[in-house]
C-alpha positions, 0 to 999 in steps of 0.5 A: 874142361866142363863145369856145371853151373846150377842155373838154367840158361833160360829159366823155365815155367810150366803153369799147366803140365801136359804129359802128351806135350812132354812126350813131344818135347822128347823129340828135341831131347833124344831125337835126330834133330835134338839138342844132344845130337847137336851137342855131340855133333859140334863137339866131336867136329871141334875135337877133330878140327885142326883150324884153331879159330873154327874149333873154338866156334864148334866147341862154344856152340857144342857146349851151348847145346848141352845147356839147351839140352838141360832146358829141354829136359827140365821142360819135358820133366815138368810136363811129364811129372803127372805121369808119376802118379796119375793113371790117365796121364800115365796112359799117354806114354806107358814107356815113360810112366812105367819103365821110366817112372815118369822121367825123361830118358834118351828117347825121341817122341816115338820111344826110339833110343838116341843113336850116334847115327844121328851125327853128321861128321865127315872131318872136312870142315866146310862139309861139316859146317854145311851139315851144321847149318842144315841141322840148325834149320831142321831144329828151328822147324821142330821148335816152331811146330812145338810152339804151334802145338803148345798152350802153356805160356811159360813153355812157349817162352822157353821154346821161343828162346831155343828156336831163336838160338838156332838162328844165331847158330845158323848165322855163326856157322854160315859166316864161318863157312863164308870166311873160308872163301871156298866156292860152294861147289868145291868139295874135297880135293878131287876134281869132278869129271869134266862135262858130267858136272854140268849135265842135267838128266831129264829122268822123269818124263811123260804127259797126261791128264794130271799136268805132268811137265818137264819143268825148266828152271835155273837148276837145269837150264842157262849158264853151263847146263846141258839138258840131257834126255833120258836114254830110254825116251825117244825124242825128235831132237838129238840129245847130248850123250852122257859124259861117261869118261873123265879123260881119254885113256891116252895122253892129251896135249902133252900132259905126260910130259908136263907131269914128268916136268912137275915131278923133276921140279919137285925132286930138286925142291925136296933135295934142297930142303934136305939140306935146308931143314937141318939149318932151320932146326939148329936155328930154332930156339924152342924145342917144339919147333926144333923137333918139328923141323927134325921130324919133317926132315925125315918126311922130306927124305921119304918124299924124295924116295917116293918121287924116285918111285914115281919116275920108276912107275912112269918108266922115266929117269929120276932126274931133277930139274933146277927149281928156282922157286925153292932156291929163292925160298931157301935163300930167304930162309937163310936171310931170316936165320941171319937176321934172327940173331938180334931178336927175342926167342919167340920173335925169332922162331915166329920168323922161322915159321913164316919162312917154313910155311912159305916153303910148305905152301909152295910144295903143297901147290906143286904136289897138288898140280902133279897129283891132278895131272897123274889123276887125269892120266890115270896113273893111280899108283903115282896118285897114291904116292903124291897124295901121301906126300901132299898130306904130309905137307898139309899136316906140317903146315897145320903143325907150324900154325899150332906152334906159331899160336903158342909162340904168339901167346909167349910173345904177348906175356908181359916181361917180369918186373925186376925187383931192386934191393932196398 
């Protein structure tokens, strides 16, 4: 819910209006690196975010950017005001003066309309956070240039405030990314082609009077870099060839057998869960958790069918291999159910969620491993089936997180005070 407070986040003062500078300010109002773009980018990322903590961060900063938009719009309006009645001022930008009546609109400094194409939204939280850090860096530079071209002291104060807040947002986004403990080059879920990610192609070569050189640095030498000459250039020394294949077409070192083994382990694990989930649903105290277990039971039954289909595609018998890991987790879940009899409702269901999430994480690891093996062996149909089951397990884990947060709020509520009769 949004609520407009009739007070600027930073009080602006313009002593000497400058319509030309007002036009420059529109870059931060309706431009690619402006406040509206930032507000929309972070807010929409927040709406898409399933991580409650970082969703809060995105919504907080997205809302603050709307406050910044109000400050920039007020500044620009004050600088553009003379173009409403002064011919010379109006000539600075006829679009604003004639079409807009001397007011602001969602245009950049060149008169180009704002567009949602400015937004960088991928739905991958770590990728979006990196985009946001870059967006704040670009906005900081724009504010810096505006300050350098500004002669009005009050305007400079406001721009200095806005520029500094860009640094605060960069810091917050950077720490949020760091807190995810995700290596900087681990993007998405599909592993890069072995070898190819470490090749540097020397694709700009030559010598001449202007000092053209093949520069070397940590971006192309040292560590595990392989410096590769361009195929069109003949060199005295042989250069490593381009790594063009992610894997040979045939089985390597028993990977096919390992994949079958993983699938049989998963099949037994899922069959155990089809028996365990009804017990967990029956033990749940809150309807939301019970319904979640019942929904996941249906998903688990579909996952068993997908595993059977994987065996069929691979020409193997759909035979389960005893999964001792899942056996232990199911036994632990049964212990939790037994111990819950003496607990309050919220605490009992939180204990159930803990047991369920340990199961989910075990399955996520199993499906990830099997999918990666299938991908390496180029079994694309098997990869598709396993990816669908993996996505269901990850979604189930996120839904359990959401229910847990709700139950924690219930558990923190003070008990009602009992009233005694006079």
